[in-house]
ZAMARGU-4260 file (C-alpha; in steps of 0.2 Angstrom, whole numbers, plus 5000, padded with zeros to 4 digits):
<rodrens>
0) 5086/5039/5816 | 5098/5025/5821 | 5108/5010/5813 | 5111/4993/5819 | 5129/4998/5823
5) 5123/5011/5836 | 5125/5026/5825 | 5112/5039/5826 | 5108/5056/5818 | 5093/5069/5819
10) 5091/5084/5807 | 5083/5100/5812 | 5077/5111/5798 | 5070/5129/5797 | 5059/5132/5782
15) 5053/5148/5775 | 5043/5149/5759 | 5045/5131/5756 | 5064/5133/5756 | 5077/5127/5769
20) 5083/5142/5777 | 5094/5133/5789 | 5099/5115/5793 | 5108/5107/5808 | 5110/5090/5815
25) 5115/5080/5830 | 5124/5063/5828 | 5135/5051/5836 | 5153/5054/5835 | 5157/5045/5819
30) 5168/5056/5809 | 5161/5049/5792 | 5143/5052/5798 | 5147/5069/5804 | 5155/5073/5787
35) 5140/5067/5777 | 5128/5076/5788 | 5138/5093/5787 | 5138/5090/5768 | 5119/5087/5767
40) 5116/5103/5778 | 5127/5113/5767 | 5119/5107/5750 | 5101/5108/5757 | 5101/5126/5763
45) 5092/5138/5751 | 5085/5123/5741 | 5066/5119/5740 | 5060/5104/5750 | 5057/5095/5733
50) 5075/5098/5728 | 5082/5094/5745 | 5073/5078/5747 | 5080/5071/5731 | 5098/5072/5738
55) 5105/5054/5737 | 5117/5043/5746 | 5127/5041/5730 | 5128/5060/5728 | 5136/5061/5745
60) 5148/5047/5742 | 5153/5055/5726 | 5156/5071/5735 | 5168/5063/5748 | 5177/5050/5737
65) 5190/5046/5750 | 5178/5038/5762 | 5183/5020/5763 | 5169/5008/5755 | 5166/5000/5772
70) 5160/5017/5779 | 5150/5023/5764 | 5134/5016/5772 | 5134/5031/5783 | 5128/5041/5768
75) 5112/5030/5768 | 5109/5034/5786 | 5112/5052/5784 | 5100/5054/5769 | 5087/5043/5777
80) 5087/5054/5793 | 5087/5070/5782 | 5072/5064/5772 | 5063/5059/5788 | 5065/5077/5794
85) 5058/5084/5778 | 5044/5071/5778 | 5039/5077/5796 | 5039/5095/5790 | 5028/5091/5775
90) 5016/5080/5784 | 5015/5093/5798 | 5012/5108/5787 | 5002/5099/5773 | 5014/5105/5760
95) 5019/5095/5745 | 5038/5091/5743
</rodrens>
């Protein structure tokens, strides 16, 4: 998933028994985006798909309060890409989140 500013991120999820066993990502080299993605991966592991898809940009922003307001939109990009990865798994496997 990419933004108008040229930032991009893609998540890779390993799911076992409807829980995220491992999460990783590739992104452009924006330190803030990388930080939000790392946090999402860490928070999502061992959670069900239903719980993980509920992680919000506001939760990420609250977890990293020192991010300047002008860069907090990276949390939205990170969560949108993360939710897209979950949706691809759910649609492909026919499971309900």
